[in-house]
C-alpha positions as CSV (number, residue, x, y, z in Angstrom):
1,R,3.8,-16.1,7.3
2,P,3.6,-13.0,5.3
3,D,5.5,-14.4,2.3
4,E,2.8,-17.1,1.9
5,A,0.0,-14.6,2.4
6,E,1.6,-12.2,-0.2
7,A,1.9,-15.1,-2.7
8,I,-1.8,-15.9,-2.3
9,L,-2.9,-12.3,-2.6
10,L,-0.8,-11.6,-5.7
11,Q,-1.9,-14.8,-7.4
12,A,-5.5,-13.7,-6.8
13,G,-4.7,-10.2,-8.3
14,L,-5.3,-8.5,-4.9
15,F,-2.3,-6.2,-5.3
16,F,-3.5,-3.5,-2.9
17,R,-4.4,-6.1,-0.2
18,A,-0.7,-7.4,-0.4
19,I,0.6,-3.8,-0.3
20,D,-1.7,-3.0,2.6
21,M,-0.6,-6.1,4.5
22,H,3.1,-5.1,4.3
23,M,2.3,-1.5,5.4
24,R,0.4,-2.9,8.4
25,L,3.4,-5.0,9.3
26,F,5.7,-2.0,8.8
27,H,7.5,-3.7,5.9
28,W,7.7,-0.4,4.1
29,D,10.4,-1.5,1.5
30,R,8.3,-4.4,0.4
31,A,5.2,-2.4,0.2
32,L,6.9,0.2,-2.0
33,E,8.5,-2.6,-4.1
34,L,5.1,-4.1,-4.7
35,A,3.4,-0.7,-5.5
36,V,6.1,0.2,-8.0
37,H,6.2,-3.3,-9.6
38,H,2.4,-3.3,-10.1
39,K,2.2,0.4,-10.8
40,T,-0.5,1.0,-8.2
41,H,-0.7,2.8,-4.8
42,V,2.8,4.2,-4.8
43,D,1.3,7.4,-3.5
44,T,-0.6,5.4,-0.8
45,V,2.7,3.8,0.5
46,L,4.5,7.1,0.5
47,A,1.7,8.9,2.2
48,M,1.3,6.3,4.9
49,R,5.0,6.1,5.6
50,E,5.2,9.8,5.8
51,R,2.3,9.9,8.3
52,Y,4.0,7.1,10.3
53,L,7.4,8.9,10.4
54,Q,5.7,12.1,11.4
55,G,4.0,10.3,14.3
56,M,7.3,9.0,15.4
57,G,8.9,12.5,15.1
58,R,11.3,11.4,12.4
59,E,12.1,12.4,8.8
60,E,12.6,10.1,5.8
61,T,16.2,9.0,5.3
62,V,15.9,6.1,3.0
63,P,17.1,7.0,-0.5
64,R,14.5,4.9,-2.4
65,F,11.6,6.6,-0.5
66,L,13.1,10.0,-1.0
67,Q,13.6,9.4,-4.7
68,Y,9.9,8.3,-5.3
69,R,8.6,11.0,-3.0
70,E,10.1,13.7,-5.3
71,G,7.8,12.8,-8.2
72,V,4.6,12.0,-6.3
73,V,2.0,14.5,-5.1
74,I,0.2,13.2,-2.0
75,E,-3.5,14.0,-2.1
76,W,-5.2,12.3,0.8
77,D,-8.7,12.6,-0.8
78,K,-7.6,10.7,-3.9
79,I,-5.7,8.1,-1.8
80,Q,-8.8,7.5,0.3
81,A,-11.0,7.3,-2.8
82,K,-8.6,4.7,-4.4
83,I,-8.6,2.6,-1.2
84,E,-12.4,2.6,-1.1
85,K,-12.6,1.6,-4.8
86,E,-10.2,-1.2,-4.1
87,K,-12.4,-2.5,-1.2
88,E,-15.5,-2.1,-3.4
89,N,-13.9,-4.0,-6.3
90,E,-12.8,-6.8,-3.9
91,A,-16.2,-7.0,-2.4
92,N,-17.7,-7.5,-5.9
93,R,-15.6,-10.4,-6.7
94,Q,-17.2,-13.7,-7.0
95,G,-17.1,-15.6,-3.6
96,A,-15.7,-12.5,-1.9
97,R,-15.6,-12.1,1.8
98,P,-15.8,-8.7,3.5
99,Y,-12.5,-6.7,3.6
100,Q,-11.3,-6.7,7.3
101,E,-9.8,-3.5,8.7
């Protein structure tokens, strides 16, 4: 039940975790919607989707993704650093459990 999980994650302020969940479920539109709304990890969603499409031998055709892709520079080292920082911040939360890959 992704909707319930999303609500719990967002209520807890775990925006990246909610975005990541949707990317893992291939709910790309919702992942992008959350990233844009919370102004975080837009580049991560775009980069992961681009990698996914390349692996499938396809090109982006969804206008919303094309629109956001125009203004975003994808730098994998920065994306990876942001993801690691999110995991670190989450691990340092009171009562936190380890982030599961």
